[in-house]
C-alpha positions in Angstrom: 0.0 0.0 0.0 1.2 3.5 -0.8 -0.2 6.8 0.2 1.0 10.1 -1.4 0.0 13.4 0.0 0.9 16.3 -2.2 0.6 20.1 -2.1 -1.3 21.7 -5.0 -0.8 18.9 -7.6 -0.6 20.2 -11.2 -3.3 18.7 -13.5 -0.7 16.7 -15.6 0.8 15.0 -12.5 -2.7 14.4 -11.0 -3.8 12.7 -14.2 -0.6 10.5 -14.2 -1.1 9.5 -10.6 -4.7 8.5 -11.3 -3.5 5.7 -13.5 -2.3 3.7 -10.5 -3.9 5.4 -7.5 -7.3 6.5 -6.3 -7.8 10.1 -5.1 -10.2 9.9 -2.1 -9.5 13.6 -1.2 -7.9 16.3 -3.3 -4.1 15.8 -3.4 -4.2 12.5 -1.5 -3.5 9.4 -3.6 -3.8 5.8 -2.3 -2.9 2.6 -4.2 -1.2 -0.8 -4.1 1.8 -0.6 -6.4 5.1 -2.5 -6.2 8.3 -0.8 -5.1 9.6 -0.3 -8.7 6.4 1.4 -9.9 6.4 3.6 -6.8 10.0 4.7 -7.3 9.5 5.3 -11.0 6.4 7.3 -10.3 8.1 9.4 -7.7 11.1 10.0 -10.0 8.7 11.2 -12.7 6.9 13.6 -10.3 10.2 15.0 -8.9 11.6 15.5 -12.4 8.4 17.2 -13.8 7.2 19.1 -10.8 10.4 19.8 -8.8 8.7 22.3 -6.4 5.9 20.0 -5.4 5.9 19.0 -1.7 5.2 15.2 -1.2 4.7 13.0 1.8 5.0 9.4 0.9 3.9 6.6 3.2 4.6 3.1 1.9 4.4 -0.5 3.3 7.6 -1.8 4.7 8.7 -4.8 6.6 9.4 -3.1 10.0 7.7 -2.9 13.4 5.2 -0.3 12.2 4.6 -1.9 8.8 5.3 1.3 6.9 7.9 4.0 6.2 7.7 7.7 5.5 9.7 10.0 3.3 9.1 13.6 2.2 10.3 15.6 -0.7 10.2 19.4 -1.0 8.3 21.7 1.3 5.4 20.0 3.2 3.1 21.3 5.9 4.0 18.4 8.1 7.4 16.9 8.7 8.0 13.1 9.1 10.3 12.4 12.1 12.0 9.2 13.1 12.0 8.9 16.8 13.6 5.7 18.3 13.1 3.9 15.1 9.4 4.8 14.8 7.9 7.3 12.3 5.9 10.2 13.6 4.5 13.3 11.9 5.4 16.7 13.4 3.0 19.5 12.7 5.0 22.2 14.5 8.5 22.1 15.7 11.0 24.5 17.1 14.3 22.6 16.7 15.4 19.1 15.9 14.7 16.8 18.9 17.5 14.5 20.1 16.4 10.9 20.4 17.0 9.5 23.9 17.3 6.0 22.5 
């Protein structure tokens, strides 16, 4: 499973994403694609819409069952804390993990 949350997706990118993903809310795309398709799709987006902010959540074989990565400016920031992914809405400085 892959979830892509984008900021102000251009129409051409939105149309391309709708080939493999559904869009339950504007700029939120959900689908089950393999790793290669996901990486190629993200590569295409980053090449053709370099200023687009993306938050990508994808299935992984770890304790949480997913991983998060972000590209560009997003409203929320993924943070790894003691090996677990969290989403920070507001932050003042980088926290130091006690683990």
